[in-house]
PASEBA-1860 file (N, C-alpha, C; in nm, 3 decimals):
! residues 237
1> MTRILKPA> 4.941/2.062/5.602/4.832/2.153/5.644/4.714/2.129/5.545 ~ 4.604/2.113/5.611/4.484/2.090/5.532/4.420/2.221/5.490 ~ 4.394/2.235/5.370/4.328/2.364/5.323/4.190/2.345/5.293 ~ 4.097/2.421/5.346/3.959/2.409/5.330/3.904/2.527/5.246 ~ 3.849/2.495/5.137/3.793/2.595/5.050/3.645/2.635/5.097 ~ 3.616/2.756/5.078/3.480/2.802/5.112/3.388/2.749/5.006 ~ 3.261/2.708/5.047/3.161/2.654/4.952/3.146/2.749/4.829 ~ 3.134/2.875/4.844/3.110/2.962/4.733/3.222/2.955/4.629
9> ATLLAAGL> 3.345/2.952/4.688/3.465/2.941/4.598/3.471/2.813/4.525 ~ 3.429/2.703/4.591/3.426/2.572/4.529/3.326/2.566/4.408 ~ 3.210/2.615/4.438/3.100/2.615/4.335/3.141/2.700/4.211 ~ 3.210/2.814/4.248/3.252/2.902/4.133/3.358/2.826/4.050 ~ 3.450/2.759/4.111/3.556/2.696/4.028/3.491/2.578/3.946 ~ 3.395/2.511/4.002/3.329/2.399/3.930/3.251/2.455/3.815 ~ 3.184/2.564/3.835/3.109/2.627/3.720/3.198/2.671/3.612 ~ 3.311/2.732/3.646/3.406/2.770/3.542/3.463/2.651/3.465
17> GLAALAAC> 3.481/2.542/3.535/3.536/2.422/3.463/3.429/2.368/3.369 ~ 3.303/2.366/3.406/3.196/2.312/3.317/3.177/2.406/3.202 ~ 3.187/2.531/3.220/3.175/2.631/3.110/3.285/2.609/3.011 ~ 3.406/2.580/3.055/3.519/2.558/2.966/3.505/2.433/2.886 ~ 3.444/2.328/2.951/3.422/2.203/2.880/3.315/2.223/2.774 ~ 3.207/2.292/2.806/3.102/2.321/2.707/3.151/2.399/2.591 ~ 3.237/2.499/2.616/3.292/2.578/2.500/3.374/2.484/2.410 ~ 3.456/2.394/2.469/3.533/2.299/2.387/3.447/2.207/2.307
25> ASSAPSNV> 3.338/2.164/2.371/3.248/2.066/2.300/3.180/2.135/2.182 ~ 3.138/2.259/2.204/3.061/2.333/2.097/3.151/2.370/1.985 ~ 3.277/2.380/2.010/3.369/2.427/1.905/3.441/2.308/1.837 ~ 3.419/2.192/1.889/3.486/2.071/1.827/3.426/2.049/1.689 ~ 3.515/2.016/1.593/3.467/1.986/1.459/3.389/1.854/1.457 ~ 3.285/1.845/1.373/3.204/1.730/1.363/3.167/1.712/1.212 ~ 3.172/1.579/1.160/3.129/1.554/1.024/2.996/1.477/1.019 ~ 2.930/1.478/1.131/2.801/1.414/1.137/2.691/1.510/1.088
33> PQSYLQGT> 2.623/1.480/0.980/2.513/1.569/0.933/2.389/1.563/1.028 ~ 2.314/1.669/1.028/2.199/1.677/1.116/2.097/1.568/1.085 ~ 2.082/1.527/0.955/1.987/1.423/0.922/2.024/1.289/0.979 ~ 2.154/1.269/1.005/2.207/1.149/1.065/2.141/1.124/1.205 ~ 2.109/1.230/1.273/2.058/1.218/1.409/1.908/1.222/1.417 ~ 1.841/1.221/1.302/1.698/1.229/1.299/1.640/1.108/1.228 ~ 1.565/1.025/1.295/1.506/0.911/1.237/1.605/0.799/1.198 ~ 1.564/0.718/1.105/1.651/0.601/1.063/1.676/0.612/0.912
41> ALDRNAIK> 1.758/0.517/0.866/1.789/0.517/0.722/1.664/0.494/0.646 ~ 1.569/0.405/0.689/1.450/0.384/0.623/1.357/0.504/0.616 ~ 1.361/0.575/0.720/1.272/0.699/0.729/1.327/0.800/0.625 ~ 1.460/0.807/0.602/1.512/0.898/0.500/1.498/0.853/0.355 ~ 1.447/0.733/0.335/1.416/0.677/0.205/1.271/0.627/0.202 ~ 1.180/0.719/0.235/1.042/0.688/0.242/0.977/0.651/0.110 ~ 0.879/0.566/0.110/0.804/0.535/-0.008/0.685/0.631/-0.023 ~ 0.672/0.689/-0.127/0.556/0.781/-0.150/0.440/0.695/-0.212
49> VEKKTEFL> 0.320/0.748/-0.181/0.201/0.681/-0.230/0.116/0.783/-0.308 ~ 0.079/0.748/-0.429/-0.001/0.841/-0.512/-0.136/0.773/-0.541 ~ -0.235/0.854/-0.528/-0.375/0.811/-0.561/-0.407/0.837/-0.713 ~ -0.466/0.735/-0.780/-0.503/0.752/-0.913/-0.638/0.689/-0.945 ~ -0.691/0.719/-1.059/-0.824/0.671/-1.099/-0.804/0.576/-1.219 ~ -0.858/0.453/-1.204/-0.850/0.357/-1.318/-0.979/0.376/-1.392 ~ -0.967/0.367/-1.528/-1.076/0.396/-1.623/-1.094/0.275/-1.718 ~ -1.217/0.244/-1.751/-1.244/0.155/-1.861/-1.359/0.208/-1.944
57> EVGIHPQA> -1.338/0.232/-2.071/-1.437/0.281/-2.167/-1.490/0.158/-2.253 ~ -1.614/0.141/-2.256/-1.678/0.038/-2.331/-1.762/0.102/-2.438 ~ -1.720/0.084/-2.566/-1.799/0.145/-2.672/-1.932/0.089/-2.696 ~ -2.031/0.176/-2.722/-2.171/0.132/-2.748/-2.193/0.128/-2.897 ~ -2.194/0.015/-2.959/-2.218/0.000/-3.107/-2.361/0.045/-3.140 ~ -2.370/0.127/-3.243/-2.505/0.181/-3.278/-2.601/0.078/-3.328 ~ -2.552/-0.036/-3.383/-2.644/-0.138/-3.443/-2.640/-0.269/-3.371 ~ -2.566/-0.286/-3.251/-2.554/-0.401/-3.183/-2.671/-0.416/-3.081
65> SELSLADK> -2.711/-0.534/-3.042/-2.815/-0.564/-2.955/-2.764/-0.595/-2.809 ~ -2.637/-0.632/-2.808/-2.571/-0.666/-2.682/-2.429/-0.647/-2.689 ~ -2.359/-0.652/-2.572/-2.211/-0.634/-2.571/-2.142/-0.756/-2.632 ~ -2.032/-0.727/-2.693/-1.955/-0.838/-2.757/-1.885/-0.917/-2.648 ~ -1.829/-1.036/-2.677/-1.765/-1.113/-2.581/-1.634/-1.046/-2.537 ~ -1.570/-0.967/-2.626/-1.452/-0.904/-2.589/-1.478/-0.800/-2.488 ~ -1.591/-0.718/-2.505/-1.627/-0.617/-2.409/-1.663/-0.676/-2.274 ~ -1.728/-0.785/-2.274/-1.758/-0.861/-2.148/-1.636/-0.904/-2.073
73> ASIANFVA> -1.543/-0.955/-2.153/-1.414/-0.994/-2.094/-1.336/-0.877/-2.036 ~ -1.342/-0.762/-2.104/-1.275/-0.642/-2.052/-1.332/-0.597/-1.922 ~ -1.472/-0.603/-1.918/-1.538/-0.569/-1.791/-1.506/-0.657/-1.676 ~ -1.491/-0.795/-1.709/-1.460/-0.888/-1.600/-1.318/-0.868/-1.555 ~ -1.226/-0.836/-1.643/-1.090/-0.811/-1.600/-1.078/-0.682/-1.520 ~ -1.155/-0.581/-1.555/-1.159/-0.456/-1.480/-1.217/-0.470/-1.342 ~ -1.325/-0.553/-1.334/-1.379/-0.583/-1.203/-1.290/-0.660/-1.118 ~ -1.216/-0.756/-1.177/-1.112/-0.830/-1.105/-0.998/-0.740/-1.048
81> AYRDHGHG> -0.960/-0.644/-1.126/-0.870/-0.544/-1.076/-0.917/-0.456/-0.960 ~ -1.049/-0.433/-0.968/-1.117/-0.358/-0.857/-1.113/-0.439/-0.728 ~ -1.145/-0.565/-0.737/-1.146/-0.645/-0.621/-1.008/-0.666/-0.567 ~ -0.908/-0.658/-0.652/-0.767/-0.689/-0.608/-0.707/-0.565/-0.538 ~ -0.719/-0.440/-0.592/-0.652/-0.327/-0.536/-0.740/-0.201/-0.544 ~ -0.877/-0.216/-0.567/-0.959/-0.099/-0.576/-1.004/-0.049/-0.439 ~ -1.030/0.079/-0.428/-1.079/0.147/-0.310/-1.204/0.230/-0.338 ~ -1.292/0.243/-0.245/-1.415/0.316/-0.267/-1.508/0.242/-0.361
89> PLIMSLPA> -1.610/0.304/-0.407/-1.709/0.241/-0.495/-1.655/0.211/-0.634 ~ -1.715/0.112/-0.699/-1.701/0.093/-0.843/-1.798/0.170/-0.914 ~ -1.753/0.269/-0.988/-1.839/0.362/-1.051/-1.878/0.314/-1.194 ~ -2.010/0.312/-1.223/-2.051/0.278/-1.358/-2.138/0.400/-1.408 ~ -2.084/0.460/-1.516/-2.146/0.586/-1.562/-2.214/0.549/-1.701 ~ -2.349/0.582/-1.696/-2.430/0.556/-1.816/-2.413/0.680/-1.910 ~ -2.384/0.649/-2.044/-2.386/0.758/-2.137/-2.519/0.817/-2.167 ~ -2.537/0.948/-2.138/-2.661/1.019/-2.167/-2.678/1.045/-2.307
97> SSANPQLA> -2.570/1.058/-2.382/-2.570/1.078/-2.520/-2.519/0.954/-2.594 ~ -2.609/0.877/-2.658/-2.572/0.754/-2.722/-2.655/0.729/-2.847 ~ -2.589/0.669/-2.945/-2.658/0.633/-3.068/-2.738/0.513/-3.055 ~ -2.724/0.441/-2.941/-2.802/0.319/-2.917/-2.838/0.312/-2.770 ~ -2.937/0.399/-2.722/-2.970/0.407/-2.585/-3.014/0.277/-2.518 ~ -3.076/0.188/-2.594/-3.124/0.067/-2.533/-2.999/-0.018/-2.499 ~ -2.908/-0.027/-2.585/-2.780/-0.107/-2.554/-2.704/-0.038/-2.442 ~ -2.708/0.097/-2.432/-2.630/0.156/-2.325/-2.691/0.119/-2.190
105> VAAVAEAR> -2.820/0.117/-2.178/-2.887/0.072/-2.050/-2.857/-0.075/-2.027 ~ -2.865/-0.158/-2.126/-2.843/-0.295/-2.117/-2.690/-0.323/-2.076 ~ -2.600/-0.239/-2.133/-2.455/-0.251/-2.099/-2.427/-0.235/-1.942 ~ -2.503/-0.130/-1.890/-2.484/-0.104/-1.746/-2.536/-0.224/-1.671 ~ -2.649/-0.277/-1.702/-2.711/-0.396/-1.638/-2.612/-0.515/-1.653 ~ -2.559/-0.530/-1.764/-2.467/-0.640/-1.786/-2.338/-0.625/-1.695 ~ -2.284/-0.503/-1.692/-2.173/-0.478/-1.614/-2.203/-0.501/-1.466 ~ -2.319/-0.461/-1.417/-2.356/-0.487/-1.277/-2.362/-0.641/-1.247
113> AIAYESGV> -2.418/-0.716/-1.350/-2.429/-0.862/-1.333/-2.291/-0.929/-1.325 ~ -2.198/-0.880/-1.411/-2.064/-0.936/-1.406/-1.996/-0.907/-1.281 ~ -2.008/-0.780/-1.224/-1.949/-0.742/-1.104/-2.007/-0.829/-0.987 ~ -2.138/-0.846/-0.986/-2.201/-0.922/-0.877/-2.156/-1.072/-0.880 ~ -2.137/-1.122/-0.999/-2.096/-1.264/-1.006/-1.947/-1.270/-0.964 ~ -1.876/-1.164/-0.968/-1.738/-1.165/-0.928/-1.717/-1.138/-0.781 ~ -1.822/-1.116/-0.711/-1.818/-1.091/-0.568/-1.834/-0.947/-0.519 ~ -1.861/-0.856/-0.609/-1.894/-0.722/-0.583/-2.030/-0.705/-0.547
121> QYEEIAGT> -2.059/-0.652/-0.425/-2.198/-0.637/-0.381/-2.255/-0.505/-0.445 ~ -2.390/-0.509/-0.457/-2.452/-0.396/-0.520/-2.433/-0.266/-0.448 ~ -2.416/-0.264/-0.318/-2.392/-0.141/-0.247/-2.253/-0.093/-0.266 ~ -2.165/-0.168/-0.324/-2.028/-0.119/-0.362/-2.023/-0.056/-0.496 ~ -2.136/-0.053/-0.574/-2.145/0.008/-0.702/-2.217/0.133/-0.699 ~ -2.154/0.244/-0.756/-2.218/0.368/-0.759/-2.248/0.406/-0.904 ~ -2.374/0.437/-0.930/-2.420/0.469/-1.064/-2.424/0.621/-1.086 ~ -2.390/0.657/-1.214/-2.394/0.804/-1.251/-2.415/0.804/-1.395
129> SHGTESLV> -2.409/0.926/-1.448/-2.422/0.948/-1.599/-2.330/1.054/-1.644 ~ -2.305/1.060/-1.772/-2.212/1.160/-1.828/-2.256/1.183/-1.975 ~ -2.200/1.294/-2.027/-2.226/1.330/-2.166/-2.359/1.386/-2.204 ~ -2.419/1.460/-2.101/-2.558/1.511/-2.126/-2.557/1.611/-2.241 ~ -2.455/1.688/-2.252/-2.450/1.787/-2.360/-2.362/1.753/-2.477 ~ -2.319/1.632/-2.479/-2.225/1.582/-2.585/-2.297/1.565/-2.720 ~ -2.233/1.597/-2.827/-2.288/1.580/-2.964/-2.248/1.459/-3.032 ~ -2.175/1.367/-2.960/-2.130/1.243/-3.016/-2.179/1.131/-2.916
137> SEPLILAF> -2.174/1.009/-2.971/-2.213/0.891/-2.885/-2.105/0.862/-2.783 ~ -2.136/0.862/-2.659/-2.034/0.841/-2.552/-2.031/0.694/-2.520 ~ -1.921/0.650/-2.460/-1.911/0.510/-2.419/-1.955/0.485/-2.279 ~ -1.977/0.364/-2.238/-1.999/0.328/-2.094/-1.859/0.340/-2.026 ~ -1.864/0.407/-1.912/-1.738/0.427/-1.836/-1.745/0.362/-1.703 ~ -1.648/0.275/-1.670/-1.627/0.223/-1.537/-1.502/0.282/-1.477 ~ -1.506/0.300/-1.341/-1.394/0.369/-1.280/-1.383/0.330/-1.132 ~ -1.260/0.335/-1.079/-1.247/0.317/-0.935/-1.103/0.384/-0.893
145> QSYTAIAP> -1.087/0.403/-0.768/-0.964/0.462/-0.718/-0.871/0.354/-0.672 ~ -0.748/0.382/-0.695/-0.636/0.287/-0.657/-0.516/0.373/-0.616 ~ -0.417/0.302/-0.558/-0.292/0.371/-0.511/-0.176/0.301/-0.574 ~ -0.075/0.392/-0.593/0.057/0.341/-0.658/0.169/0.376/-0.557 ~ 0.264/0.282/-0.545/0.375/0.307/-0.459/0.493/0.362/-0.542 ~ 0.544/0.477/-0.492/0.656/0.545/-0.568/0.787/0.523/-0.487 ~ 0.878/0.443/-0.544/1.001/0.408/-0.480/1.091/0.527/-0.473 ~ 1.180/0.538/-0.372/1.271/0.648/-0.365/1.372/0.645/-0.476
153> DCQSQASI> 1.427/0.759/-0.506/1.533/0.765/-0.613/1.666/0.732/-0.549 ~ 1.710/0.609/-0.567/1.835/0.571/-0.504/1.958/0.622/-0.586 ~ 2.057/0.672/-0.512/2.182/0.709/-0.574/2.260/0.592/-0.624 ~ 2.323/0.602/-0.731/2.401/0.497/-0.793/2.515/0.465/-0.703 ~ 2.541/0.332/-0.681/2.653/0.289/-0.599/2.784/0.330/-0.670 ~ 2.783/0.345/-0.800/2.903/0.378/-0.873/2.951/0.518/-0.842 ~ 2.865/0.598/-0.789/2.897/0.740/-0.760/2.952/0.760/-0.622 ~ 2.966/0.645/-0.542/3.010/0.657/-0.405/3.155/0.616/-0.398
161> DFSDVSTN> 3.237/0.688/-0.327/3.377/0.659/-0.305/3.384/0.576/-0.176 ~ 3.394/0.440/-0.196/3.390/0.359/-0.072/3.528/0.351/-0.013 ~ 3.634/0.414/-0.067/3.760/0.423/-0.006/3.766/0.543/0.096 ~ 3.665/0.626/0.090/3.663/0.742/0.185/3.623/0.697/0.325 ~ 3.718/0.694/0.411/3.695/0.644/0.548/3.711/0.765/0.652 ~ 3.697/0.884/0.598/3.720/1.007/0.692/3.617/1.009/0.804 ~ 3.497/0.947/0.781/3.400/0.939/0.889/3.343/0.799/0.899 ~ 3.278/0.773/1.011/3.211/0.651/1.024/3.056/0.661/1.006
169> NERSTLGC> 3.012/0.766/0.935/2.872/0.787/0.917/2.815/0.682/0.815 ~ 2.685/0.653/0.833/2.615/0.573/0.731/2.612/0.650/0.595 ~ 2.606/0.569/0.490/2.607/0.633/0.358/2.462/0.664/0.325 ~ 2.447/0.759/0.234/2.308/0.812/0.197/2.234/0.707/0.128 ~ 2.293/0.598/0.073/2.225/0.494/0.003/2.175/0.381/0.098 ~ 2.212/0.387/0.225/2.174/0.282/0.316/2.021/0.274/0.331 ~ 1.958/0.167/0.308/1.822/0.145/0.323/1.739/0.173/0.198 ~ 1.797/0.240/0.100/1.726/0.280/-0.021/1.682/0.160/-0.102
177> AVRSNLAA> 1.771/0.062/-0.120/1.738/-0.057/-0.195/1.629/-0.137/-0.127 ~ 1.629/-0.132/0.010/1.521/-0.213/0.081/1.385/-0.147/0.051 ~ 1.379/-0.018/0.055/1.254/0.058/0.027/1.207/0.037/-0.119 ~ 1.301/0.034/-0.208/1.266/0.016/-0.351/1.209/-0.124/-0.373 ~ 1.269/-0.223/-0.311/1.216/-0.360/-0.325/1.077/-0.367/-0.261 ~ 1.058/-0.305/-0.146/0.930/-0.307/-0.081/0.822/-0.239/-0.169 ~ 0.860/-0.131/-0.229/0.763/-0.058/-0.312/0.715/-0.144/-0.435 ~ 0.809/-0.231/-0.482/0.777/-0.319/-0.597/0.703/-0.437/-0.560
185> MIADPADL> 0.708/-0.484/-0.425/0.648/-0.606/-0.382/0.515/-0.588/-0.313 ~ 0.488/-0.473/-0.255/0.370/-0.458/-0.176/0.244/-0.475/-0.262 ~ 0.149/-0.551/-0.203/0.029/-0.586/-0.284/-0.065/-0.468/-0.306 ~ -0.086/-0.394/-0.194/-0.171/-0.277/-0.204/-0.100/-0.156/-0.133 ~ -0.054/-0.063/-0.212/0.017/0.052/-0.155/-0.064/0.132/-0.060 ~ -0.195/0.120/-0.059/-0.282/0.195/0.037/-0.247/0.146/0.180 ~ -0.198/0.031/0.193/-0.156/-0.015/0.330/-0.051/0.075/0.393 ~ 0.030/0.136/0.308/0.134/0.225/0.360/0.077/0.350/0.424
193> LGTRPLGQ> -0.050/0.379/0.400/-0.110/0.505/0.453/-0.178/0.474/0.590 ~ -0.191/0.351/0.632/-0.252/0.317/0.753/-0.302/0.175/0.765 ~ -0.343/0.135/0.884/-0.388/0.001/0.899/-0.524/-0.017/0.853 ~ -0.555/-0.131/0.785/-0.691/-0.163/0.742/-0.783/-0.192/0.857 ~ -0.906/-0.152/0.855/-0.998/-0.181/0.966/-1.013/-0.338/0.973 ~ -1.025/-0.383/1.094/-1.037/-0.524/1.117/-1.185/-0.572/1.086 ~ -1.193/-0.691/1.037/-1.330/-0.741/1.016/-1.389/-0.789/1.139 ~ -1.517/-0.828/1.134/-1.596/-0.872/1.252/-1.540/-1.008/1.297
201> ADPIRRGI> -1.528/-1.017/1.430/-1.479/-1.145/1.486/-1.588/-1.254/1.486 ~ -1.539/-1.381/1.492/-1.635/-1.493/1.496/-1.627/-1.555/1.632 ~ -1.718/-1.516/1.725/-1.712/-1.566/1.866/-1.737/-1.708/1.870 ~ -1.821/-1.766/1.789/-1.851/-1.912/1.797/-1.720/-1.993/1.756 ~ -1.656/-1.952/1.649/-1.535/-2.020/1.611/-1.426/-2.005/1.716 ~ -1.414/-1.891/1.773/-1.318/-1.862/1.875/-1.342/-1.950/2.000 ~ -1.466/-1.969/2.037/-1.502/-2.053/2.151/-1.464/-2.201/2.124 ~ -1.492/-2.250/2.000/-1.449/-2.379/1.964/-1.297/-2.407/1.975
209> ILEKFRQG> -1.228/-2.314/1.922/-1.081/-2.324/1.932/-1.029/-2.321/2.075 ~ -1.088/-2.236/2.157/-1.041/-2.221/2.294/-1.071/-2.347/2.374 ~ -1.187/-2.407/2.345/-1.224/-2.531/2.411/-1.127/-2.647/2.382 ~ -1.093/-2.657/2.242/-1.000/-2.751/2.201/-0.859/-2.735/2.266 ~ -0.819/-2.612/2.279/-0.694/-2.578/2.345/-0.697/-2.623/2.495 ~ -0.811/-2.602/2.558/-0.817/-2.642/2.700/-0.819/-2.794/2.712 ~ -0.872/-2.869/2.620/-0.875/-3.011/2.619/-0.745/-3.081/2.567 ~ -0.661/-2.993/2.524/-0.527/-3.038/2.467/-0.539/-3.105/2.327
217> ESTAATRT> -0.639/-3.068/2.258/-0.663/-3.116/2.120/-0.606/-3.021/2.022 ~ -0.586/-3.073/1.901/-0.532/-2.994/1.796/-0.630/-2.882/1.754 ~ -0.584/-2.762/1.734/-0.672/-2.655/1.692/-0.665/-2.630/1.542 ~ -0.595/-2.712/1.471/-0.582/-2.695/1.322/-0.707/-2.754/1.259 ~ -0.744/-2.699/1.142/-0.858/-2.748/1.072/-0.835/-2.885/1.015 ~ -0.932/-2.973/1.015/-0.922/-3.109/0.961/-0.913/-3.099/0.814 ~ -0.814/-3.175/0.757/-0.797/-3.168/0.610/-0.825/-3.308/0.550 ~ -0.888/-3.309/0.442/-0.923/-3.434/0.374/-0.798/-3.487/0.302
225> QQESGTVS> -0.809/-3.610/0.248/-0.696/-3.672/0.181/-0.663/-3.585/0.051 ~ -0.771/-3.531/-0.007/-0.740/-3.441/-0.131/-0.672/-3.314/-0.096 ~ -0.690/-3.263/0.024/-0.630/-3.134/0.064/-0.494/-3.153/0.130 ~ -0.452/-3.275/0.158/-0.325/-3.294/0.225/-0.210/-3.256/0.141 ~ -0.096/-3.222/0.206/0.017/-3.180/0.137/0.113/-3.293/0.104 ~ 0.061/-3.429/0.121/0.146/-3.550/0.100/0.181/-3.549/-0.043 ~ 0.319/-3.577/-0.072/0.366/-3.588/-0.207/0.308/-3.715/-0.275 ~ 0.264/-3.707/-0.397/0.204/-3.818/-0.466/0.307/-3.926/-0.481
233> QAVSN> 0.256/-4.051/-0.471/0.348/-4.168/-0.487/0.407/-4.168/-0.638 ~ 0.331/-4.123/-0.723/0.380/-4.110/-0.868/0.500/-4.022/-0.880 ~ 0.504/-3.914/-0.793/0.617/-3.826/-0.801/0.735/-3.874/-0.719 ~ 0.700/-3.936/-0.602/0.812/-3.975/-0.513/0.888/-4.095/-0.564 ~ 0.821/-4.183/-0.640/0.884/-4.302/-0.686/0.977/-4.276/-0.804
END
């Protein structure tokens, strides 16, 4: 004999079965931490970025007529660091209180000239002054903003019990070494804060390359014999 259940009774029985399964699922033990379900191992070992100010103080000798070679070299090295990883303007602050005001003004002019020769445009330099109420002779100050990458604090591998196989969860140290290596290798930590703005395109050059591609020609730049990567005969023999 075929037994036909009423629709209402069928739906009621199905609902009770689902409720029972849900109750079992919610009460089942789990060793998976909540952080395991959020993001990736690299997200949980993020690299922090700190902003800092680089300073250079150049003393103004009371009896000198120009900056020493050592001072000029220090300025050149500081400007090179600015071009490498500096952000914002290169600040040059004239000492308002100086035992040698003429040299102080000449020092700023010399620093600007060194910066310009190193590729820093004048609009990238910001001039200011300091030490208006100072009772001592102040130095010339150069400054710029830079960024430092702070690696995550990785847990020692010696503190981990690798024989513990009670769960199949990833370990807290997973990805930490990768982030630490990246923090040490990245050229400019400011790149971690966002993408740099793209420079202006060169439509003429792009047109030349596109035409060469259409003609089936090589799009690589022509290299001279001096620029070639061929190993010297003196080395290969």
